[in-house]
Each structure stands twice: as structure tokens, then as C-alpha cells.
C-alpha positions in Angstrom: -0.3 0.0 -0.2 1.1 3.3 -1.0 2.1 6.4 2.0 -0.2 9.0 3.1 0.0 11.9 0.7 -1.6 15.5 1.1 -3.0 16.9 -2.3 -4.0 19.7 -0.6 -3.9 21.8 2.2 -5.8 24.8 3.4 -5.4 26.8 6.4 -7.7 29.5 7.2 -8.1 32.7 9.8 -10.2 34.6 11.4 -8.7 37.9 12.1 -9.9 40.6 14.6 -9.8 44.1 12.0 -9.2 46.2 15.2 -6.4 44.7 17.3 -4.9 42.6 14.1 -4.9 39.3 16.3 -5.7 35.9 15.5 -8.8 34.8 16.9 -9.6 31.6 15.1 -7.6 29.6 13.1 -8.6 26.1 11.3 -6.5 24.0 8.6 -8.0 21.1 6.4 -5.7 18.5 4.7 -6.9 16.1 2.2 -5.1 12.9 1.9 -4.8 10.8 -1.7 -6.1 7.0 -1.0 -3.9 4.6 -2.1 -5.5 3.0 -5.5 -7.7 -0.3 -4.8 -4.9 -2.9 -5.9 -5.8 -5.5 -8.9 -7.4 -8.5 -7.8 -8.0 -11.9 -8.9 -11.3 -13.5 -8.4 -10.6 -16.5 -5.9 -13.2 -19.1 -5.2 -13.6 -20.2 -1.2 -12.8 -23.6 -1.7 -9.4 -22.4 -3.1 -9.0 -19.9 0.0 -9.5 -22.7 2.9 -6.9 -24.7 1.0 -4.2 -21.6 1.1 -5.5 -20.6 4.9 -5.4 -24.2 6.3 -9.3 -24.0 7.1 -10.8 -27.9 7.7 -13.6 -29.1 5.2 -15.4 -29.1 8.4 -15.2 -25.3 9.0 -15.2 -24.4 5.3 -19.3 -24.6 4.7 -19.9 -22.8 8.0 -17.7 -20.0 6.7 -19.6 -19.6 3.5 -23.1 -19.1 5.3 -20.8 -16.7 7.5 -20.1 -14.8 4.4 -23.4 -14.2 3.4 -24.5 -12.6 6.1 -21.0 -9.7 6.0 -22.4 -6.5 5.8 -20.8 -3.3 4.4 -19.0 -2.7 7.5 -17.3 -6.1 7.4 -19.6 -7.7 10.5 -21.0 -10.8 10.7 -24.3 -10.0 13.1 -25.3 -14.2 13.8 -28.8 -13.7 16.0 -29.9 -16.5 18.0 -32.2 -17.4 15.2 -29.4 -16.9 12.4 -27.3 -19.7 14.1 -29.9 -22.1 14.3 -30.9 -21.6 10.8 -27.4 -22.2 9.9 -26.8 -25.5 12.0 -30.0 -26.7 10.7 -28.8 -25.9 6.9 -25.1 -27.6 8.0 -26.8 -30.7 9.5 -25.3 -29.5 12.8 -25.9 -29.1 16.7 -25.7 -26.2 17.8 -22.6 -26.6 19.9 -20.6 -27.9 17.1 -21.7 -24.5 15.1 -20.4 -22.8 18.3 -17.2 -25.2 18.2 -16.8 -24.3 14.5 -17.1 -21.0 15.0 -14.6 -20.8 17.7 -11.9 -22.5 15.7 -12.5 -20.0 12.5 -12.3 -17.3 15.4 -8.9 -18.8 16.8 -7.3 -19.3 13.2 -7.7 -15.2 12.5 -10.1 -15.8 9.7 -12.8 -14.0 11.6 -12.7 -12.2 14.8 -15.4 -11.8 17.9 -16.0 -8.3 18.3 -19.1 -8.6 20.5 -21.9 -10.8 21.5 -23.0 -12.1 18.5 -21.3 -9.9 16.1 -18.1 -11.1 14.2 -15.5 -9.2 12.1 -13.9 -10.8 8.9 -10.5 -10.5 8.4 -10.4 -7.7 5.8 -7.3 -9.3 4.2 -9.2 -11.9 3.1 -12.9 -11.0 3.0 -14.8 -7.7 2.3 -17.4 -6.1 1.1 -18.2 -1.8 0.4 -16.2 0.6 -0.2 -12.0 0.7 -0.7 -11.5 3.6 1.5 -13.5 1.9 4.4 -12.0 -1.8 3.4 -8.2 0.2 3.5 -8.9 1.8 7.1 -10.7 -1.7 8.3 -7.5 -3.9 7.0 -5.0 -1.7 8.6 -7.1 -1.8 11.8 -7.4 -5.8 11.9 -4.9 -7.2 14.0 -3.0 -10.5 12.9 -0.5 -11.7 14.5 1.8 -14.8 13.9 4.2 -16.1 16.3 6.2 -19.3 15.6 7.9 -21.4 18.1 9.6 -24.9 18.8 5.7 -25.4 19.8 4.3 -24.8 16.5 2.2 -21.3 15.1 0.0 -19.1 17.4 -2.3 -16.7 16.0 -4.0 -13.9 17.4 -6.3 -11.8 16.2 -7.8 -8.5 17.5 -9.2 -5.0 16.3 -7.5 -2.1 17.0 -9.3 1.0 17.1 -9.4 3.7 14.9 -10.2 7.5 15.1 -13.4 8.5 13.2 -12.3 10.4 10.0 -8.7 9.3 10.5 -7.4 6.5 7.5 -4.1 5.3 8.5 -2.4 4.8 4.9 0.9 3.4 6.0 
């Protein structure tokens, strides 16, 4: 991704005409967003092979991604969870176990009760500007040791109105 670049900067001041004192000042910067990178259509089956998603979790992931909204969230009401489990022919506890495994793998992140965020490096819907911000706000840390691979995910808070472009 390219670095943040200012394409226009405006400074305005309100001056007291009698004293010459600046009573108010403001500045506005307009940044250029990086262009959307080229992409290739990838099929979920192939992506799941590349990121080691077991077959049992792949079908659940497909159902979850159908519910992905434009902010990158998947809302799972109790009814939605029950409907998905029924369509997959699995028990509710099996559904919950598979969902937890998807969270542990870094494919999705538990945002709050019944609310998950899809890893925007893999799955996104919406405008490129918001996808770019979500990608930078989605933390993915992979640590390798003698014991194997440890994946940690989390969401970093980003101030409203700011778009980190590093």
C-alpha cells in the first residue's frame, strides 16, 4: 500500500480587524487514498486450502460470509445461528465449536456478543476507502516457536475520520 500523501492543504484564519489578533484558525488536509489493488477472483475452496481451513469449517464460513455487511461484520442472532446449524445438519454446540475455531485461526474476529468481523485481508464488501481502513485496523499476529504456530487476532481502534495509509 502506498504512503499517505496530502494533495490539498487549506489554512483559514479569522482576524480581529481592530487589534489584528488571530481569533480563530483552522487547517484542512485532503489525503489521496491508495488506489484499489488489482485483484483476482478467488474461490472459497481454493482460499480455504491456502489458509488451512478444514472442510468442516469451510461450509460454515460460506454461510457466515453470506451475512457479511458493508462494514465487515457478520451478525449472528440466535435464530440465524439455529438456521445455519440446521442447514449444515449440525448441532448448536458443533456450530459454536467451529465458529470458535474460525476465530482462533484469524479468519474472523469476535467483535461482541453475536457479532463477528471478517478478516478484511481475506474478505471485504464495500468501498475501498473503508476496506483499507478496516485492513489496517485488523490486527493479525502470527508467532512461530518450537511448539508450533500461534495466531492472535484483534481489532485496533481507529479514530473516526482518520484513514491510516502506511
